[in-house]
N, C-alpha and C positions, 0 to 999 in steps of 0.2 A: 271600602273595598274589602273583599273577601278572596279575591283570586288575581294575580297578575300574569297577564298572558304575553308579555313583551317585556324581556330582560336580557340585557347584554352585561357581559363581565369582560375582565382583563384578555380573554381571549380574542376578542374582536379588533383589540390594538387600537380602539380610540375608546375604550371605557376603562374602569379601574375595579379592582376587587375581584376575589376569587369567587368561584361557584358557591363554595360552601358559605362564604360571607353574605350571600345573597339568601340563601336557604335558611340559615340561621337568623337573618334579620325578618324574613318573612314569618319564620314560626314565632319570633318575639313581637311581631306586630297582629299575630292572630290570623294570618292568612291561612286558608284550606287548602290553596293550590299556589305554585309558581312555576311559570314554563320559562326554561332557559331556552333564548332564542337568538343564537348568534346570527350573523350575517353568513349566507352559505358560503363555503369554500368552492372555488373553482379549479379545473386542472392547471389553467393558464396562469394563475396567481396574478392577475391583471391588476389588482389593489391592494397596495402594502396595509391599508387602513382596514383589512378584513383578514379572518383567519384565513392561513394558507393550507393549501391543498394537504401538505406532508404533516400538519399539526393535527387534523382530524383524528387520527388514531388516538392519540395521547388525549386530546379533548373528550374523545366518546368514551374512553375509559375511564376516567376521572369521573364524567357524569353519571356513568353506568353505577360506579361504585357509591357513589353520593346518594343515589336514588336508592339503593339497596340500605344504605347506612341510615337514611331517614324516613325509610318505610313506616308507618303507623303514626308518624309525627305530623305528615304534611305530604300531599301529592306533589311530586316533582315531575314535570312534563317535558319531554324533550322536542325541541322545534327549531325551526330556522327562519329567519327573516330573508326573503328571495325577492330578487327582481323577476320580470317576466322575460327571461332570454331563452327563446326557443331552441337555442345550442345546448342550453344545459338541463332541459326538462327531462332527460333520462337520468340525470345524475340526481335529480330531485326525486324522482321516483325510487331510485337506488337508497337514497338516505330513508325514505319512508320505509321501503319494504324489507330492506336489510338490517338495518340499525334502529328502526322504531321512532324516527323522527316524524310522529303521527302531525304534529301541528306546522303546518307550512303557511307563513304569512306572506301576502303579497305586499311588500313594500317598495313601489318601483320609483327609485331613487334616479334612476338612469334608463334612457332609451333602449329598445331590445337589440338595437344593433349597436349601443354604447357611445352614440354620436352626440347625444343631447343629455347634459346634466340637467334634471329636474328640479335642482335648487338654484340654476343660473338666471341671469335676466332672459326673459322669452316674450315672444309675441304670441297672436293668436295662432299661428300654425303649429308652435312648439306645443302649446297648450292642448290644441285638438289632438295633436298626436300623444299625448299623454293619455287622453281621455279614450282615444282608440286603443291604446296597449292596454290600458287597465280592464277595459271591456274584453278584449281579445284574451287576457290573461285569465280573467276570472272563468271565461267560459270553457277553459281547460278541464275544469273541475279538480285541479290540483290543491287549491289554496283553501285554508280553513277561514280565514277573513282577510278584510282589506285594511291595513294599517294607513293612517293618516292620508285619507283621500284627498285632502285638499293641499296636500305637499306641494304641487306643481304651482300653486299661487305664488310661491316665493319667487320673488323676480319678476311677477308679472305686471305688478302695480295694482290698481284699484279693482275691487271684485264688480265688473261690469256684467251688462247681460250677457255677453258672449262667455264669460267665466262661470256664471251660472247655468247656462245651458250645457257646458261640458259636464259640471258637476252632477246636474241632472240626469244626464245621460249614464253616469257611472251609478247613482243611486238607484236608477231604474233598473239597472244590470242587477245590482245586488239584491233588489226587491225580488226579481223574476227568480234569482238563483237562490234566494235564502241564504246569502253570504253577509254575516256582521260586517258592521263598521267600527272602526276605532276611532274614538275622538282621543287624540294624543296629548298625553299630559307632559312630554318632554318639550312639545312646541309651544305649550302655555308657558310651561316654568321658564323658557329661555325668550320668551316674547317673539317668537317667530310669527311668520303670516298665517301659521295654522295653529289652532283650530280658527278660523276664519267664521265671526258671527253670522254673516249672510248666507254662507254655504250650509250651515248647521240649523238655521231656520228655513232655508229651503228643502232641508231632509226631512222635515217634518210632514211634508206632502207625499212622502213615501211610507210604506211598511217596512220598516227595518228593524234589525236587533242591533243595538248600541253596545258598545263596551267602552270603558274607559281603563286605558293601559298606561303605567308610568312609562314606559319604553327608558327604564332605568340604565343609566351609564355610569352612575355611583351608587353605592351602598345605600347612602342616606337619603338617596332620590326614591326609593322603592315605594314608599308611601308616605311622602313628605306633605306638607301642608301646602307649600306654595305651589307645587306641579300638581298632586293627584288631588288634593283638597281644593285647589282653585278651579280645576278641570271639572271636579263634582259639582261646585257652586254654578259653574257656566252651563253646565247642563240642565240644573234644576231651574235656573232662571229662563232658558228657553222652552222649558217643560218636555224635557226629552228623557224618556223612560229607559234608564241604563239599566243593563243585565248584568248583575255581580257574579253570575256563575252560569258557565255554558259547558256543554259537552258535545261530542259529535261522533 
């Protein structure tokens, strides 16, 4: 790994460590770039496990100061991890245009009307809804890459033909729109349902750009062997050509 494009800090309320801790660890590990990508805040503050709207000014000021402080040592990228919430798209554009958060990750944890938790037990209807909304979200052109595309397999059970059909729809969209897909080391690290071997075997049928990101929530996980190293080995075993560095 020479760059990590998916990093959380204590500002997201379910990770630990200061922004500077992650930057210093990235430098120590020889990374050329690190993106700080907290879950995007919303005016309604409907999730206490995310940055709250009124916290953003202090967070942004701290991040800007650290970018300036470490200029010349490492590239620090401003990013946000976002669900496809149509009611928030104007705010996403505002963060990009006014504050420089150029990297917007689509991490679709909850349905666009917030009625379905994509980690929760689900059937075919919910899984198809997830694929529908990911494709719709990517088609807006707002998002830089797709995080953990197979996250919705959480709670679904076995990876059956229907699940692979839905994942294929997502990969076909990413191919058409030239949107990179992430193999998520946090899921590998924690033994979650993603990354799913059958899904990533399927992905080789498409012309995709692949990233491995730590999705770190602890400083020691930024470049860990159990998570990042294990995911890199997983990709090599499946013959997936991972891109270490990308720009946009």
